[in-house]
C-alpha positions as CSV (number, residue, x, y, z in Angstrom):
1,M,3.0,-9.6,-14.1
2,S,6.1,-9.8,-12.0
3,A,7.2,-7.2,-9.5
4,R,10.7,-5.8,-9.7
5,P,13.2,-7.0,-7.0
6,V,13.3,-4.9,-3.9
7,S,16.3,-4.4,-1.6
8,A,16.4,-2.9,1.8
9,K,19.6,-1.7,3.4
10,I,20.3,-0.2,6.9
11,G,23.4,0.9,8.6
12,T,24.0,2.2,12.2
13,T,23.2,5.8,11.9
14,Y,21.7,7.1,15.2
15,P,19.0,8.1,16.2
16,S,17.5,6.9,12.8
17,Y,16.4,3.6,11.6
18,A,16.5,5.0,8.2
19,T,16.4,2.1,5.6
20,Q,17.3,2.6,2.1
21,L,14.9,0.8,-0.3
22,V,15.7,0.3,-3.9
23,I,13.0,-0.8,-6.3
24,G,14.2,-0.8,-9.9
25,H,15.6,2.6,-10.4
26,H,13.5,4.1,-7.6
27,H,15.1,5.0,-4.3
28,L,13.0,5.4,-1.1
29,V,13.6,5.7,2.6
30,A,11.7,4.0,5.4
31,D,12.2,4.9,9.0
32,E,10.4,4.8,12.4
33,P,8.8,7.7,14.1
34,V,10.9,9.5,16.7
35,D,8.8,8.1,19.6
36,L,9.9,4.7,18.5
37,G,13.5,5.6,18.3
38,G,13.7,6.5,14.6
39,G,14.5,9.8,12.9
40,D,11.2,10.1,11.0
41,T,13.2,10.5,7.7
42,G,10.5,8.5,5.9
43,P,7.4,6.5,6.4
44,A,7.3,3.6,8.7
45,P,7.2,0.1,7.1
46,D,3.5,-0.4,8.2
47,E,2.7,3.0,6.6
48,L,4.3,1.8,3.3
49,V,1.9,-1.2,3.4
50,L,-1.1,1.1,3.8
51,G,0.4,3.3,1.0
52,A,0.8,0.3,-1.3
53,L,-2.8,-0.7,-0.8
54,G,-4.1,2.9,-1.3
55,A,-2.1,3.3,-4.5
56,C,-3.1,-0.1,-5.8
57,T,-6.7,0.7,-5.1
58,A,-6.7,4.0,-6.8
59,I,-4.7,2.8,-9.9
60,T,-7.0,-0.3,-10.2
61,L,-10.1,1.8,-10.1
62,R,-8.9,4.3,-12.6
63,M,-7.7,1.6,-15.0
64,Y,-11.1,-0.2,-14.8
65,A,-13.1,3.0,-15.2
66,E,-11.0,4.0,-18.3
67,R,-11.6,0.5,-19.9
68,K,-15.3,0.9,-19.3
69,Q,-15.3,4.6,-20.4
70,W,-17.0,5.6,-17.1
71,P,-16.9,9.3,-16.0
72,L,-14.6,8.7,-13.1
73,E,-12.9,12.0,-12.4
74,G,-10.8,11.1,-9.4
75,V,-10.2,8.6,-6.6
76,E,-9.1,9.3,-3.0
77,V,-8.4,6.4,-0.7
78,A,-8.0,6.9,3.1
79,L,-6.5,4.1,5.1
80,G,-5.6,3.4,8.7
81,F,-5.3,0.5,11.2
82,D,-8.5,-0.1,13.2
83,E,-6.8,-3.1,15.0
84,R,-3.3,-4.2,15.3
85,G,-2.4,-7.5,16.9
86,K,-0.4,-10.7,16.7
87,D,-3.2,-12.7,15.4
88,K,-5.5,-10.1,13.7
89,N,-5.0,-6.8,11.9
90,V,-7.8,-4.7,10.6
91,I,-7.1,-2.1,7.9
92,R,-9.9,0.5,7.4
93,R,-10.2,1.7,3.8
94,T,-12.5,4.4,2.6
95,V,-12.8,5.1,-1.0
96,H,-14.0,8.5,-2.3
97,L,-15.1,8.4,-5.9
98,R,-15.4,11.7,-7.8
99,G,-17.4,12.1,-11.0
100,P,-21.0,11.6,-12.2
101,L,-21.2,7.9,-11.7
102,D,-24.5,6.1,-11.3
103,E,-25.1,3.7,-8.3
104,T,-24.5,0.6,-10.4
105,Q,-21.0,1.9,-11.4
106,R,-20.2,3.0,-7.9
107,E,-21.0,-0.5,-6.5
108,R,-19.0,-2.2,-9.3
109,L,-16.0,0.0,-8.4
110,L,-16.3,-1.1,-4.9
111,Q,-16.1,-4.7,-5.9
112,I,-13.1,-3.9,-8.1
113,A,-11.4,-2.2,-5.1
114,N,-11.6,-5.4,-3.2
115,A,-9.9,-7.2,-6.2
116,C,-6.9,-5.0,-6.5
117,P,-3.6,-7.0,-6.5
118,V,-2.4,-5.7,-3.2
119,H,-5.7,-6.3,-1.5
120,R,-5.5,-9.9,-2.7
121,I,-2.0,-10.2,-1.3
122,L,-3.0,-8.9,2.1
123,T,-6.1,-11.0,2.4
124,G,-4.8,-14.2,0.9
125,Q,-2.3,-16.7,2.2
126,V,1.1,-15.3,2.4
127,E,4.3,-17.3,2.9
128,V,7.7,-15.6,3.4
129,P,10.5,-18.2,3.2
130,T,13.6,-16.5,4.6
131,T,17.2,-17.5,4.3
132,L,20.5,-16.0,5.3
133,A,22.9,-15.2,2.5
134,D,26.5,-16.3,2.7
């Protein structure tokens, strides 16, 4: 599975750091909160990371439960940073499962949550080779 290319473009509009994101045919906006000099016209980049983890977790759990034909009626994932730093970041993730699941199913879904692709990206070794275009 390969992700579609993503592009991010920013101009000089003040007081916003509004950045146009294009992912396939989807257009999104990222910005910074007003207290950080942005215009709050979209989620901040770190919030997008949390959103990606939350969405990936929810989708992965639903897909797994569907394959197993388990009675999962809904998933809600709450995320936030417990610690932010240069050398260590801690993301708190709380998963709420709805439906008449037994304890074995619930425990298995917790294991699956920790195996979603974005979780693996964030907890694995990541390299970001960066170059300047001509």
